[in-house]
N, C-alpha and C positions, 0 to 999 in steps of 0.2 A: 230753578223754575220759580220765578217770582209769583207769589200769590197762590202757591199750591194748596195751602190750608185755609184759604179765605172761605168764609161761609156765604152761601147764596143770599143776595139781598143786602149785603153790607155795603155801605158807601165807601168809596176809595179814600176820601179824606176823613179820617176818623180821629177822635180825641183819645189819647192814651188813657186806659183805665187805671185807676189807682190800685196799688197792691194792698189788699186788706191785711196782709201779714207784716207790713212795714213797721219797723221798730226803730225809733231814733237812737236808741242805745244799742244798736246791733253790734258795734265793735267790741264792747265789753262782753256782751252775751256770747259772741262768737269765740272770743279768747277763752272764756270759761268752758264752753262746750268742747273746744278742741283740746284743751288741757285734760278734761275729764276723759275724752275719747282715748287719748294717749295712755292714760293710767289704766283704763279698762282693757286696752289692747294688750298691754304687758301682763296684766292679771290673767287674761284668757289664755295666753300662751303658757304661762306658768302652771295654770290649772290643767291644761292638756298634758304637760310634762309630768305633773304630780299624780294625776288620777287616770290618765289615759285618754286618748282622743275618742270623743263620743260618750264619755262617762256622764252621769247625771250632772255633776258639778261643772264639767266642761260645757255641757249644753246650757246650763244656767249662765255661765260666764259669757257665752256667745249671745245669749238673749240680751244680757246687759250691754254688750258691745253693740248689738243692732239698735237698741234704744238710744245709746249715746251717739251713734252715727246719724240717726234720724234727728237728734237734737242739733248736731252740727249743720245738717242740711237745712233745718228750719231756721237756724240763725243766719245762714247765708241767704236764704230766700228773703229774710226780714231786712236785708240791706238795700233792697231795691224799692224805690218809691212807686214805680209803675210796673204793670205786668209786662208791657212791651220791653222795658229795660231788662227785666229778668229774662225774657225770651231771647234777647240779643246775646246776653252772656251765656245762657244755657246752650244755644245753638253754636256757640263758638267752639265747643268741644267736639262737635260732630264732624267726622272725617268725610272725605269725598266718597262717592259711590264708585262702583267698579268701572264705570265709563269715564271717571275723572270729573264729573260734574257734581257740584254740591246743591242740595235742595234748600232754597232760601224761602222760608215762609213769610207771610205778611204778619210781622210782629204785632201790629196794632189790631189784628183780627182776633187775637186770643181774649176770651172773656175771663178766664180763671187761671190761676197758677197751675192747677191740676191738669188743665188742657195742655199747657206748655210741657209739663213733665211727660205726659203721654206721648206727645208729638216728638219730643227729643228722644225718648226711649225707642220709638219706632224708627226714627232716622238713624240712630246709632246701630240698631240691629240690622237695618238694611245695608248700611255702609260696611259693617263688619262682615256680614254674610257675602256681600259682593266681593270684597277684597280677599276673603279667605277662599272663596270659590275659585278665584284665579290661582291661588297657591295650592289648591288641592284639598278641598273640604270634604270630609266623609259625609255620606248621607246620614240624616238624623232619624234613626229608628232602632228598635231593639234588635241586637244581633241574634241570628238564629242559634239556638242552643244555650244562650246565656239568660239565666233567670235573675241574677243580681242586677241591681240598678233599674229594674223594670217599673218600680212604683216610686215616683218622685217624692211623695209625701214622707217616705221612710228613709230617704237618702239624706244624710247630714254632710254638708259641704262647707269647708272653711279654709281660708288662706292661713298658712302657718309658716313661721320662719324657723328653719333648722340651722343649727350652728350659730356662731357669733362673729361679729366684726366682718372683716373682708372675706371670711370663709363661709358666711351665712348664705343660705339659699331659700328663696321664697317659693313655696309650692302649694298648689290648691289640692287639698286632700278631700276625697269623697269617701264616705263610709256607709255601707249597707249591710245590716245584719239579716242574713237570708238563710233559712233552713238550719239555724243553729251555728252557722259559720259567719266569719267576718270578712267582708270584701272591701278592700281599700283601692281606690283609684288615685294615682299620683299624676297630676297635670302640670306640665312645665314645657318651656321651649328647650327641650333637652339638648338640641344640637348646639345651643349657645354655651353649654358647659364643656364642650369639646371632648377630649379623650377621657375626662373624668365623669361624664354623665352616667355611665353604667355603674361606676363605683358609688356615686352619690345616690342613685336610685336604691341600691342595695342597702346603703347606710341608713337612708330614711326609713325603708321598710323594716330594717332591724330595730330601729328606735321605736317605731310605732308598735311593732310586735312585742317588744319588751314592756312597753307601757301597758299594753292590753293584757299581757300575761300577769303583770304585777297586780292589775285591777281584778282579774278573774281568780288569781291564786295569790292572796297575800303571803308574802314571804318569798316569792319567786325571785325577788331582786338579789338575794344572796348568791344566786347562781351566775349572775352577770359580772362578777368581779373576781379577780385572782384565780381564774380557772376552776371556780367552785363547781361548774357544770361537768367537770371531769372527776370529781372526788367520789369515791365509793361510799363515803359517809352520807352523801346526799342522794343516794340512788333512788329512793322512793320519790323524793321531790322531783328529781330529774325526769323520771318516767312520767309523772303527772304533768309537768310543764311541757315536755315533748309531745304528749298526747294533745294538750290544748293547742300547741303551736300548729298542729295539722289543720286547725280550723281557720287559720289566717291565710287569705289569698290576696295577691297583689296584681294590679293592672297598671299599665303604663299608657298614659294619654299624652302623646307628643303633639303640641300645637303646630299648626301651619304657620310658617314664618320664613321670610327671605328665601323663597323658592323651595322650601322643604315641605313636603306634603304632610297633612295631618294623619296620625295613625293611632290605633287603639288596640292594645294586645294584653293577653294574660301572660304573666311572667312566672312560671313555676320555679320554686327555689327549694333547696334542702336546708332544713333547720338543724343546726349542729349544736344544740344545747343552749347556746347563747347568741348565735349569729346566723344569718342566712348566708348560704354558700351556693355556688354553682347555678347561677340564674340561667334559665334556658331562653336566650334571646330569639330563638326560633320557635317559641311556643305559639299558642293560638293567636293569630292576627285576624281581627274581626273586620268585616267589610263595612260596618256602620258604627255609629256612636249612639248609645242610649240617650233618649230625650232628657232624662234627669241629669245626665252629665253635661249635656249641651246647655241646659237651663242654668246650671251652676256657674257657668262662665259669665252670666249676666248679673250675678249678685255683686253688691258693692264690696270691692276688695279694700284692704287697708290703703289709706291715702298715699303711702309711699310706693305702692305697687300700681294702683290704677289711676284713673282720672276722675275728676269731679269738678264742680263749679269752683273756679278760683276765688279765693278770698279777695274781696275788693278793698282797695286802699282809700278810695274816695267815693263820694256819692254822685251818681249820674244825675 
């Protein structure tokens, strides 16, 4: 729909507005910003593994990552001499709507970079919701009987890479501390992992639980190696750690994709001293998705996972 975002009273033949953020040295600036982002991303993942997902130092690392990501975006915005040129590149990442038509705004009608960003965000959200609705999107509202994830401000969500090399899996982890318990939501296109998706879910849950237990009970790590969780000499520590493990709850959010409907469920598991066992895949299947978890899908994921403005090689 040409001219969908045109403001009333603006003349059709318009001169493109200069980008106030344009920086002739944007290429050097962008290179430095992207290198810093890569370093901080590695540090944030290491901090989550060292002190536990959601720990104070992990949250600080994520704050630095968010700042670095904003620096990269600012450097990319600075590469465009006009607002219209920035708008053309920004809208290039917007997919088609559910009916197959793309909304094409009047690029020259934008007065500010901020207006472009808001319009792109709306367009991406509309396109995503339209396409996901066709695949079976859950309604967005707090499921009945579920208190966790009901307050977006206290839910911490972050992409994280589990494993290494070809065996690595990227997963969006949401954490909500509610009523003294820890509720983790693992979001993934689980069907893409094939027959190993259930095993991977349990493995990720076990890793997150171990990290959390080590944070809550320093010294717990000794139980997670060489069958120390079975040794009578560690009985007091085993009892304490097992008691803490009952406070960890895990939820599986399967994204809609390739004809597979979206689902959100609680997966009860048995903690066996050092690992989760016997997941109940017929546990509570919820009819809707909490708004806090829906909103977390809109956060900027790591560049290797999500999409962003492409780095430009030449000036328009």
